[in-house]
N, C-alpha and C positions, 0 to 999 in steps of 0.2 A: 780244699774246702774245709771250713771249720766244722768240728764234730757237732752233731745235733744232740747234745746231752740233754737228758730230762731235767726239767726244772721242778723243784719241790713246791708244787702248788697245793699242798694239802693243808694250807693255812686258811684262816677266815679271811676271804678276799677283801683287799682294800679297794673300794669302789670310787676312788678319786680320779680326777682327770689329770693326766700328765702328758704334755706335748713337748718333747725335747726338740729344741730348735735345730740341733745338729743332725737329727735323723731324718733323712728324706723318705717319702713313702709313695707307693704306686699300687693301685689295685688292678690286677689283670689276671686272666685265666685263659688257658688254651688247651686244646686237645689235638692230637693227630687225627686225621680224617677217620681212621678206623675206630677211634675211641670217642667220637663225639657223643654218641648215645649214652655212654657211661659217664660222661663228664658234664653234660648239660645240667643246669640247675633244676632240681626237683622241687616243685612247689608243694608245700605241706598242706595236709587236709585242714579243714576248719578246726577240728578237734585238736590236732597237733599245734596249729597256730595259736589257739587259745592257751594251750599249755605253756607256750614259749613267749606269750605276750606280756610277761612281767615287765614292769618299767625298768629300764636300765638306769640304775641310781648312781649317776655321777654327781659330784659336787664340785664347787669351785676349788681347784687346787692351784695355789699361787705358784707360778714358775720360780725356780731357784734364783734367777737374776732379779726378779721383782721382790722376792723375799729379802734378798741381800740389800736392795735399795731401801726396803721398808725398815730394815734394822738401823738405817741411818736417820730415820725419822723419829722425832721425840715430841709428842704432843700430850700434855697432861690431860687426864680425863676429868671432866666436870659434868656431874649428873644434874638432874632437874630438881632434886629435893623432894620433899613430901608433897602429897596431893591434898590441897585444901579447897578444892572446887575451882570454878572458873576464875575466881579472883586471883589465882596464882599465875594465870597464863599471860603471855606477852601481848596478845591481841592481834598478832600477825607475824609474818616472817621478819626477822631483823634485816637491816639493809644489806649486810654482806651476804647473808643466806639468799636473799632475793636476787642479788647480782650473780651469785654462783649458780643458782637454779637456771637463770636465763642463759648463762654460758653453756651449761650442760645441754639444754634444749637446742641451742644453735650449733653445737659442735659434734653431737653424736646422732646421726640420722636414724639409727636403729631404735632410739628412745621414742616410745609412743606418747608418754606424758610424764610430767614430774609433779608429784604431790608434795605438800609441805606442811603448813601450819594446821595443827589439830589440837584443840584444847581438851585433853583427856588424861586419864591415869594410864599407867603401863598395863598392857594386856597381861592378865595373870597376876597382877599385883596392884590392887586398888588403892593401896596406901602410898604409892609412889607416883610422881608425875612423869608423864612421857616427855622426852626431850622435844618432841613435836610441839608441845605446848609452850616451850621457851622460844620458839621461832628459830631454832638452830638446827633443825633436821629436815631432810627432804627424802622422798621416795622416788627413785628413778625407775620407771616402769619399762619392762622389756617383754614383748609378747612371747608366750610360751609356744613350744612345738609339741603337739599332742599331749599337752599337760605337763611337759617337762621343761626345765629351764633351757633357754637358748644360750648356752655357754659361749658360742662363737660371737654372739652379740653383746653379752653382758660382761664376760671376763675382761675384755680390753678396757672397759670403763673402770672396773674394780682395780685392775693392775695400774692404770694411770693414776687413780686416786691415791693408791699406796705410795707410788714413786714421788708424788707431789704433796704428800700429807702435811708435812711441816710448813711448807710455803703457804698452803691454802688454810691450814688449821683443821684438817680432818682428824677427828679423834677416834672414830669408830665406824666400821662398815659391817653390814651383814649382806651376804649374797649367796644364794643357792647352798644353804646348810653350812656355810663357813662364815665365821666372824673374825675380824681383824681389829686389834686394839693397839693404837700407836704407843700407848704408855707402858705396854708390857715389855719384859726384858727381851733382848736380842735373841733370835732363834725360837721364840715362843709367842710371837705376836698373833699368830693365827691358830684357831681351834675350830673343831666341829661345832656347829650351832644346832642345838636340839630344841629350840622353841616350838610352840604350837604351830606357827606358820613357817614353812620351810624357806620363805623368801626366794621362791623359784621364779617369780614374775616381777620382782623389783629389787633394786639395791636400796637398803636403808643406810643413809649416810648422815652422820652427826658432825657438826662443826664445834670447835671450842668457842668459848665466849668471844675471844679475839677474832676468830674467823667469822662468827656470826655478825659481828659489828664491822667487818671489813678492815680490820686493823693488822692483818698479817701481810707478809711481803708480796704475796700473789696479787693483792689488790692495788699495789702501788703503780703498776705499769700496764701496758696493753697485754691482753691475754692471747697467746698464740693458740691456734686451733691444734689440738692434739693430733699427732701423726700416728695412725693405727693401721698396720698392714691388714689387708682384707683378702678374702678368698676370691680367686679369679672367676669370671663369669664364662659359662659354656655358651659359645655362639650357636646360631641356628645350624651352622655347618658341622657341628659336633666338635670333638676334641678329646684330649687325653690329660688326665690329672696324674702327675708323677708323685713319687714319694717325697719330693722336696716342696710340694704344693702346700700353701697355707690352708688349703681346704682339708688337709688330712690331720686328724687328731688321734694321737695314740693315748689310750686311757689305761689306767691301772699302774701298778708299781713298775718303775723304769728298769729295775734289775731283772725283770722277766722278759724284756724285749731284747732281741739280738739283731744287730744290723750287719749287712753283708754288702761290701762295695764292689765286688767283682762278679756279680750275678744279677739276673733280673732284666727287665725291659730296657732300662737305661743304666745298667751296671749298678743297681742299688735296690735292695729289698730289705724287709725286716721279717722276723719270725718269732713265734712264741710256741707254747705247747698247750694242747687241749687238756682239760682236767674235768673230773666229775664234780658237778656242783649245780645248784639251782640258780646261781647268780654269776654273771660274768665277772672276771677279774681283769684280765688284759684283753681289751677289744679295741678295734680300730674303726673309725668313722670318717668317710669322705663327706664333707658338707657340700651340698650342690646348689648352684645358682645358675639359672638359665635365662638367656636373653629373650627367648621366645618359647611359648608353649609348643611342644612337639612330642612325637613318639620316637624313642631311640632304642637301638639295640645296645645293651650294656654288656661290655666284655671286661674280663679281668685277666691278668697275666700270671701264669703258673709255671713253676719249675719243680718237678717231682723230687728233686734233691732236697728241697726245703719245705715243700707242701706235701706232707705224707699222710695226713689224716683223711680218711675216706668219707667222713660225714661232717664237713665243716659247715657251720651255720652262717648264713648271710641274711641280711634284712635290707630291703629296698623301700624307702619311703618316697612315694611319687604321686604328685597330683592329688594329695589328700588321702591317699590309700597306702596301706602297708602290706608288703608281700614278704613272707618268710620262706626261705628255701635252703636246701642243703646241696653241697658240691663235694664230689670226690676229688680232692686236690691231687691225690696220687696219680689220677688218670690224665692230668693236664700237662700240656707241653706248649707253652706260648699263650696266645690269646684264645679265650674260651667265653662263650656267651652265657650270661645269666638269664637272658630272656629279653623280650621287648616290653617297654614300659612307657606309659604316657606321663610326661612331666609338665608341670605348670610353669609359666613364666615366673621368675623370681626365685627366692630361696625357700628355706624351711623343708628341704628334701635331702636325702642322704642315701649312701650305700655303706652298710656296716658289716663287720666280720667279728664273730664272737668265739671265745675260747672255752666256754662251759658246755658240757654235754651231760646227758641224763644217765649214761652208764660208763663203766670203765673204758677209757679210750684205747687201751692196749699199748704196744710198744711203738707203733708208727703214729705218733701223736703230734708231730710238729705241724704248725699252721703258719702259712706265709701270707704276707701282705705286700702287694706290688701295685703297679699302675692300674687305673681303670679307664676304659675307653668308651666314648659315646658316639654311635654312628646313627645319623637320622634315617628313619625309614622313608623309602621313596613314596 
């Protein structure tokens, strides 16, 4: 068994999303019969929940393979120029922008609407014209989850835009506090976005003048609907989400996640270390989608060789409600119940595990993530 060495998490936590495709994940917990009372999820008081209800501030973190594809894209940036009033505006979307907008609406069902033309100056700089006024920009709206960006819905769109930027003529993207500029040097095209609006409910996308007019390669032929892998749906009969599920998202710096291939529910688990902080660094989230509304017992799989911390924080978002609880992972051995929860049909629900704690975690600080199981209540 690999040594569970401490990880130096005494840094200012990076709160970016990182989902390595090669690391499978499962959420499961269990206890021997004699340990059930010690291992059951303890629901926190309202005061404790309020203390821990800080928003988990992830942002769009572009996967390495997408960033590499983006480095092959070269689109010169063309701004809108000075703002001279409405006489400067195009009067509507350009032909290419309009075609591109319709394609986005038809191809990505998670999009609620697409905004476009807006004759105005830049927010925060009244002397410059917004690219929306040129007819070369659209806003792709994604409904938020509890006020936070739905990265599972929005990230695939942003990633697809980057990979096809040159063919389409995409010069600039803002999504969930990250900006990507096609004209920047390789390796530095993405940066944190610190504007007044975090763009957590829409992707702002700008086309080049050629893209706006439909004169780039993408507009020459039929447009294939993008293939975007999606999280599986939990049927009314219940099911298990393993560590290789697309529903599982590993957040935070990848160097602090450790994978193990010969342990866990399906011989695969990951682990990290708890650390003292007000803000999560490495945390895992299972995105949940249900075929039908129902009440389920939620169980997670534990192995005390890897889950050693006795007050691991979990959060279950279910049916429009949020429940925070703590689990003694060291008391678990196999499947263990987090509790019974009523889930709504559809998505926007989740089970999360966090690495930050309010006091020094001590020496037994490792936190594991393995499979999660849903058993319908009779």
